[in-house]
C-alpha positions in Angstrom: -8.9 -18.3 16.7 -10.2 -17.1 13.3 -8.2 -17.9 10.2 -9.6 -14.9 8.4 -8.3 -12.3 10.9 -5.6 -11.8 13.5 -4.3 -9.0 15.7 -1.0 -8.1 17.4 0.6 -5.1 19.0 4.2 -3.9 19.6 5.5 -1.3 22.0 8.2 1.2 20.7 10.4 3.5 22.8 9.6 6.4 20.5 6.9 9.1 20.5 3.6 8.1 18.8 3.9 11.0 16.3 7.4 10.0 15.2 6.4 6.4 14.8 3.4 7.4 12.7 5.5 9.7 10.6 7.8 6.8 9.8 5.0 4.3 9.2 4.4 5.1 5.5 8.0 4.5 4.6 8.1 1.3 6.7 5.1 0.0 4.9 6.6 0.8 1.5 9.8 -1.0 2.5 7.8 -4.0 3.5 6.4 -4.1 -0.1 2.9 -3.0 0.9 0.9 0.1 0.2 -1.1 2.6 2.3 -4.8 2.8 1.1 -5.8 5.4 3.6 -4.1 7.3 6.4 -5.1 9.9 9.0 -2.4 11.6 11.0 -4.8 13.1 13.5 -6.0 9.7 14.5 -2.6 8.1 13.9 -4.4 5.4 11.9 -3.7 3.8 8.5 -5.1 1.1 6.4 -2.6 -1.0 4.5 -3.1 -3.2 1.4 -1.1 -6.4 1.0 -1.0 -7.8 -2.5 -1.9 -11.3 -3.6 0.6 -14.1 -3.2 0.8 -17.8 -4.0 -1.3 -18.7 -0.9 -3.5 -15.6 -0.4 -5.8 -13.3 -2.3 -4.3 -10.5 -0.2 -4.8 -8.9 3.1 -5.9 -5.6 4.6 -4.0 -4.5 7.7 -5.4 -1.7 10.0 -2.7 0.0 12.0 -3.1 2.4 14.9 -0.3 4.1 16.8 -1.4 4.7 20.4 0.5 7.1 22.7 1.6 5.6 26.1 3.6 8.7 27.2 5.7 11.3 25.4 8.5 8.8 24.8 6.7 5.6 24.0 3.8 4.2 22.1 2.1 0.9 21.0 1.5 0.0 17.4 -1.7 -2.1 17.2 -2.4 -4.1 14.0 -5.4 -6.0 12.8 -5.1 -8.1 9.7 -7.9 -9.7 7.7 -7.9 -11.7 4.5 -9.5 -10.0 1.5 -11.2 -13.3 0.8 -12.2 -14.8 4.2 -12.6 -18.4 3.2 -8.9 -18.7 2.1 -7.6 -21.0 4.8 -4.2 -21.4 3.1 -3.6 -17.6 3.5 -4.2 -17.6 7.2 -0.4 -17.9 8.1 0.3 -14.7 6.2 -1.0 -12.4 9.0 2.0 -13.0 11.3 4.4 -12.7 8.4 2.9 -9.3 7.5 3.0 -8.1 11.1 6.6 -9.1 11.4 7.5 -7.3 8.1 5.9 -4.1 9.2 7.3 -4.2 12.8 10.9 -4.9 11.7 10.8 -2.4 8.9 9.5 0.2 11.3 12.1 -0.7 14.0 14.9 -0.5 11.4 13.9 3.0 10.2 13.4 4.3 13.7 16.9 3.0 14.7 18.4 4.8 11.7 16.7 8.0 12.6 17.4 7.8 16.3 20.2 5.4 17.1 
């Protein structure tokens, strides 16, 4: 397993378009920012700022349709400075922040 990058995915019981529409606000609520976004591809690149243990991370997110009522959010995270071993634990924390923020917003919109 590489310290510089990591991946995860999470299934949601909502349409891919709805999840992507909520993604920007979820990222903002997780104290991150969208660098680039493409609604047609349902893909976004997110920047995570520096912290005590990391020079920052870049998270690529894609929302993939399973059917009309469910999707999978796939995330790949890489350190902005690959040799920073102390920042490796940040990937899962960032994934969790995005996933839970997204879930909370979706539950508010569609309880």
